[in-house]
C-alpha positions in Angstrom: -18.6 -0.8 3.4 -21.3 1.5 2.1 -20.1 5.0 1.5 -23.1 6.4 -0.5 -26.2 4.8 -2.0 -24.1 3.9 -5.1 -20.4 3.7 -3.9 -19.1 1.0 -1.7 -15.5 0.4 -0.3 -13.9 -3.0 0.0 -10.6 -3.5 2.0 -8.1 -6.1 0.9 -5.3 -7.1 3.3 -2.0 -8.6 1.9 1.7 -8.9 2.6 4.8 -7.8 0.7 7.8 -10.1 1.3 10.5 -7.5 1.2 13.1 -10.1 2.2 13.2 -13.8 3.2 13.1 -12.7 6.9 10.6 -9.8 6.7 7.1 -9.3 5.4 5.3 -6.0 5.4 1.6 -6.0 6.2 -0.4 -3.8 3.9 -4.0 -3.1 2.9 -5.6 -1.4 0.0 -9.1 -0.4 -0.9 -11.0 -1.1 -4.1 -14.4 0.4 -4.9 -17.7 -0.9 -6.3 -20.3 1.4 -7.8 -23.8 0.0 -8.0 -25.9 1.6 -10.8 -29.3 0.6 -12.0 -27.9 -0.5 -15.4 -24.6 -2.1 -14.3 -21.8 -2.4 -11.7 -18.6 -0.4 -12.0 -15.2 -0.9 -10.3 -12.3 1.3 -9.3 -9.1 -0.6 -8.8 -9.0 -4.4 -8.2 -6.7 -5.1 -5.3 -4.0 -7.7 -5.4 -4.2 -11.2 -7.0 -7.2 -13.2 -5.8 -9.0 -10.1 -4.5 -11.6 -10.8 -7.2 -13.1 -13.4 -5.0 -14.0 -10.9 -2.3 -15.2 -8.4 -5.0 -17.5 -11.1 -6.5 -18.8 -12.2 -3.1 -19.6 -8.6 -2.2 -21.4 -8.0 -5.5 -23.5 -11.2 -5.1 -24.4 -10.4 -1.5 -25.9 -7.2 -2.7 -28.2 -9.0 -5.1 -26.1 -8.3 -8.3 -24.1 -10.6 -10.6 -20.5 -10.6 -11.9 -21.8 -10.4 -15.4 -23.1 -6.9 -14.6 -19.6 -5.5 -14.2 -19.3 -3.1 -17.1 -16.2 -1.0 -16.4 -13.0 -1.2 -14.4 -11.2 2.1 -13.8 -7.5 2.1 -12.6 -6.0 4.9 -10.5 -2.6 3.5 -11.6 -0.7 0.3 -12.5 1.0 -0.8 -9.3 0.4 -4.5 -8.1 -2.1 -3.7 -5.3 -4.3 -1.9 -7.8 -4.1 -4.1 -10.9 -3.5 -7.5 -9.2 -7.0 -8.9 -10.1 -7.6 -7.0 -13.3 -7.0 -10.0 -15.6 -9.5 -12.5 -14.0 -12.1 -9.8 -13.6 -11.9 -8.7 -17.2 -11.9 -12.2 -18.5 -14.9 -13.3 -16.4 -17.1 -10.2 -16.8 -16.0 -8.9 -20.2 -15.8 -5.4 -18.7 -14.0 -2.4 -20.3 -10.7 -1.3 -18.8 -9.9 2.4 -18.3 -6.5 3.9 -17.4 -4.1 6.8 -18.1 -1.6 6.7 -20.9 1.3 6.9 -18.5 0.2 3.5 -16.9 -0.8 1.6 -20.1 2.5 -0.2 -20.8 2.8 -1.6 -17.3 -0.9 -2.8 -17.3 -0.6 -4.5 -20.6 2.8 -6.0 -19.9 3.2 -6.7 -16.2 6.6 -8.3 -16.7 7.8 -5.1 -18.2 6.6 -3.4 -15.0 8.4 -5.9 -12.8 11.7 -5.4 -14.8 11.5 -1.7 -14.3 10.0 -1.6 -10.8 10.9 -5.0 -9.2 8.5 -5.1 -6.3 9.3 -8.1 -3.9 6.9 -10.9 -4.4 5.5 -9.2 -7.6 4.3 -12.5 -9.2 2.3 -13.4 -6.0 0.5 -10.0 -6.2 -0.4 -9.7 -9.9 -2.4 -12.3 -11.8 -1.3 -11.1 -15.3 -1.5 -8.5 -18.0 -4.7 -7.0 -19.4 -5.5 -4.8 -22.4 -6.6 -1.3 -21.7 -9.7 -0.5 -23.7 -9.8 3.2 -23.2 -7.1 5.7 -22.3 -8.4 8.6 -20.2 -6.9 12.1 -19.6 -7.2 14.9 -17.2 -10.7 16.5 -17.3 -12.4 13.6 -19.0 -16.0 13.2 -17.8 -17.3 9.7 -18.2 -21.0 9.0 -18.0 -21.4 5.5 -16.6 -25.2 5.7 -16.9 -27.9 8.2 -16.1 -27.1 10.2 -12.9 -23.7 8.4 -12.4 -20.6 10.0 -13.9 -17.0 10.5 -12.9 -14.4 13.1 -13.7 -10.8 12.1 -14.3 -8.2 14.2 -12.4 -4.5 13.8 -13.4 -2.5 13.5 -10.1 1.0 12.3 -10.9 3.7 11.9 -8.3 3.2 8.4 -6.9 3.6 7.3 -10.5 3.7 9.0 -13.8 0.2 8.3 -14.8 -1.7 8.3 -11.5 -5.2 9.6 -11.7 -8.0 10.3 -9.2 -11.8 10.1 -9.9 -14.4 12.6 -8.7 -18.0 11.5 -8.5 -19.4 15.0 -8.4 -23.0 14.2 -7.7 -22.1 12.2 -4.7 -19.3 14.5 -3.5 -16.9 11.6 -3.4 -13.2 11.7 -4.5 -11.3 8.4 -5.0 -7.6 9.5 -4.9 -5.7 6.2 -5.3 -2.3 6.6 -3.6 -2.1 10.4 -4.2 -2.7 11.4 -0.6 0.3 10.0 1.4 0.1 10.4 5.1 2.9 11.0 7.7 4.5 7.7 8.7 3.4 5.8 5.6 6.1 4.4 3.4 7.4 7.2 1.1 6.8 5.3 -2.1 6.7 8.2 -4.6 8.4 8.7 -7.9 8.4 12.4 -7.4 7.4 13.8 -4.0 7.4 17.4 -5.1 5.0 16.6 -8.0 2.9 14.5 -5.6 2.5 17.5 -3.3 1.3 19.6 -6.2 -1.2 16.9 -7.1 -2.7 17.0 -3.6 -2.9 20.8 -3.8 -4.8 20.3 -7.1 -7.3 18.0 -5.3 -7.7 20.6 -2.6 -9.0 23.0 -5.2 -11.9 20.8 -6.2 -15.3 21.9 -5.2 -17.9 19.6 -3.6 -15.6 17.0 -2.1 -17.3 15.7 1.0 -15.8 12.2 1.1 -12.2 11.2 0.5 -11.5 7.6 -0.4 -7.8 7.0 -0.3 -6.3 3.5 -1.1 -4.0 3.6 2.0 -6.4 5.2 4.5 -9.9 4.7 5.9 -12.7 6.8 4.3 -12.7 10.4 5.5 -15.6 12.9 5.6 -16.2 16.6 6.1 -13.4 18.6 7.7 -11.2 15.5 7.9 -10.8 15.6 4.1 -9.0 19.0 4.2 -7.0 18.0 7.2 -5.7 14.8 5.6 -4.7 16.6 2.4 -2.9 19.3 4.5 -0.9 16.6 6.3 -0.1 14.9 3.1 1.3 18.0 1.5 3.5 18.6 4.5 4.7 15.1 4.5 5.5 15.0 0.8 7.2 18.4 1.0 9.3 17.0 3.9 10.3 14.0 1.9 11.5 16.2 -1.0 13.3 18.7 1.3 15.0 15.9 3.3 16.3 14.2 0.2 17.7 17.4 -1.3 19.1 18.7 2.0 21.7 15.9 1.8 25.0 17.2 0.5 26.0 15.6 -2.9 22.8 13.6 -2.8 23.0 12.5 -6.4 26.4 10.9 -5.8 25.3 8.7 -2.9 24.7 5.0 -3.1 21.0 4.2 -3.3 20.9 2.2 -0.1 22.9 4.7 1.8 20.6 7.5 0.6 17.6 5.6 1.8 19.1 4.9 5.2 20.0 8.5 5.7 16.5 9.8 4.7 14.7 7.2 6.7 16.8 8.1 9.8 16.3 11.9 9.3 12.5 11.4 9.0 12.3 9.1 12.0 10.8 6.2 10.0 11.0 2.6 11.1 13.9 0.4 9.9 11.6 -1.6 7.6 11.3 1.5 5.4 14.7 0.6 4.1 13.4 -1.7 1.4 13.6 -2.0 -2.4 10.5 0.1 -3.1 11.5 3.0 -0.8 15.2 2.8 -2.0 13.9 3.2 -5.6 11.5 6.0 -4.7 14.1 8.1 -2.8 16.6 7.6 -5.6 14.1 8.9 -8.2 13.3 11.9 -6.0 17.0 12.7 -5.8 17.3 12.4 -9.6 14.3 14.7 -10.1 16.2 17.7 -8.9 15.4 20.3 -6.3 
């Protein structure tokens, strides 16, 4: 999907097997930036998504060998799943935040600390980060194409967003969580603060969120407002429970899911972990 003359969006559909009886349908976007001197990627989708990325690049008259850089919003499986084969085939440089580096370079460490169901069917393997980026970094991809790194923690410790200022495009990864979506956040209060930070950016005409369709114009502000309300509600619901830090993790998740009116499939390992971390983070 063409977003601007240089930035294109590619949707990847996949499933998370949360139990032997249940699979959760998901999708995630990755992004391709076509420059005159090279091709640049933001996120890679799950394992085997590289095939769709390669096909898209070739259909637009370019080659896989032209991929120069791959930028990661964070280290979770649906964003890093195809990093290893892309890096090996193209020789591109890999960019990520320091807070995500360990889990990218050692995906089994990530699985041990955040055991996503079906992890090894979603991630092809580990890959070395070539450059660690930080909040405020401006990276010139080539003449007239640059991106600014915005540190947006909450969904994970080292989550970042990318602002393409000339195009007025913001790629926000999983920062902008919308009502009804699975509340998979390490710190919902911190996440709401990150969305407020994104609202303060000038010249954002297009919002590209991993879990939502591309948004333009007034819809950008509206989506961010809804996200802040939802993240605040998650935090408030968790901490409104009496003796929340003493509850069993599964019981905590069931109570929060019921209070928020979410579907029963929200009681799964990822959400259980997220709500437990939110409880431990304090009010």
